C-alpha positions, 0 to 999 in steps of 0.5 A, spaced: 163 530 766 156 529 763 156 522 759 154 523 752 150 517 752 143 516 755 138 520 759 144 526 761 146 526 753 141 532 752 145 538 750 143 543 756 146 538 760 152 537 756 153 545 756 152 545 764 158 540 765 163 543 760 161 550 763 163 547 770 169 545 768 171 551 765 170 555 771 176 551 774 181 553 769 186 558 772 186 565 768 194 564 766 193 557 764 187 559 760 191 564 756 196 560 755 192 554 752 188 559 748 195 562 745 197 555 743 190 554 739 191 561 736 199 559 734 196 552 731 191 555 727 195 561 724 200 555 722 195 552 718 197 552 710 189 553 709 190 560 714 196 562 710 193 562 703 186 564 705 184 572 704 178 572 708 176 570 715 169 569 717 170 570 725 165 571 731 165 575 737 166 570 743 159 569 747 160 566 754 165 560 754 166 560 747 173 560 744 176 568 745 177 570 738 179 577 739 187 576 739 186 572 733 182 577 729 187 582 731 192 577 728 188 576 722 189 583 720 196 584 722 197 578 717 193 582 711 187 578 712 180 581 711 175 579 717 168 579 717 163 578 723 156 575 722 149 579 723 143 575 724 138 578 719 131 575 719 133 568 722 139 568 717 147 570 718 149 575 714 157 577 714 160 584 714 167 586 713 170 590 719 176 593 720 175 594 728 172 591 733 170 598 736 162 600 735 160 593 735 153 593 738 149 587 742 144 584 737 137 581 738 140 575 741 145 579 746 151 577 741 156 583 739 155 584 732 157 590 727 153 595 724 150 594 717 150 601 716 157 602 717 160 596 713 159 592 707 156 585 706 161 580 704 159 578 697 157 570 697 162 569 691 168 570 696 166 565 701 169 559 697 176 562 699 175 563 706 175 560 713 169 560 717 170 560 725 164 556 728 163 558 735 162 552 740 162 550 747 164 543 746 166 539 739 167 531 738 172 528 733 167 528 728 166 535 728 160 536 731 159 541 736 154 544 742 154 551 742 149 557 745 145 558 738 139 557 735 141 553 729 143 560 725 150 557 723 148 550 721 143 554 716 149 558 714 154 552 713 149 548 709 151 552 703 157 554 705 163 552 700 169 554 704 173 551 710 169 550 717 174 550 723 172 549 730 177 552 735 177 549 742 181 547 748 183 540 748 179 539 755 172 541 751 173 535 746 168 530 748 171 523 747 164 520 745 160 522 740 155 528 741 148 528 740 146 531 733 140 532 728 140 531 721 141 539 720 147 539 724 153 541 720 160 538 722 167 542 722 172 540 717 177 541 721 178 542 729 184 546 732 186 545 739 192 547 744 194 540 743 193 538 735 190 540 729 186 534 725 181 533 719 174 531 721 171 530 714 175 532 708 182 534 706 183 542 706 
């Protein structure tokens, strides 16, 4: 595993190291771990009381959200996915994963012409699931994006949640910049813990 200190602490080196670990997971083991993450997340009081989940469609080795999105609908939640619009994220409510198309960065997005944008007033009572490949205990992450989520989260008033397999939690602090926004809560197959504030 790449160190999070010194010369090999670059985000790209860490990405490569964690992707290599991921390739060694047996599919059945990965499925069991992901189910445990989902169980811990949906047992949270914050999840039970929130009406709106800002989700994402999995890209590469991020936590797979498809089953969780279907669970949220079953639990009566509204679900929204982001569209990158001129460098910023706009969330659109969806009621199906059918009809998604590849956006400018190759990530699946809803069609803005076929669904409605979420009113920003609704963000205060929502959970935003934030994609990432690896997280640290302070809630910082390394992902595949270009800062779109950090720009969105800078003014986001709801609860920021990272879903992560325990093997992708760094025991050392991850490199981060002043504009990087940490999670409020991390949910893994082993635990749920608060990073920054009470939720």
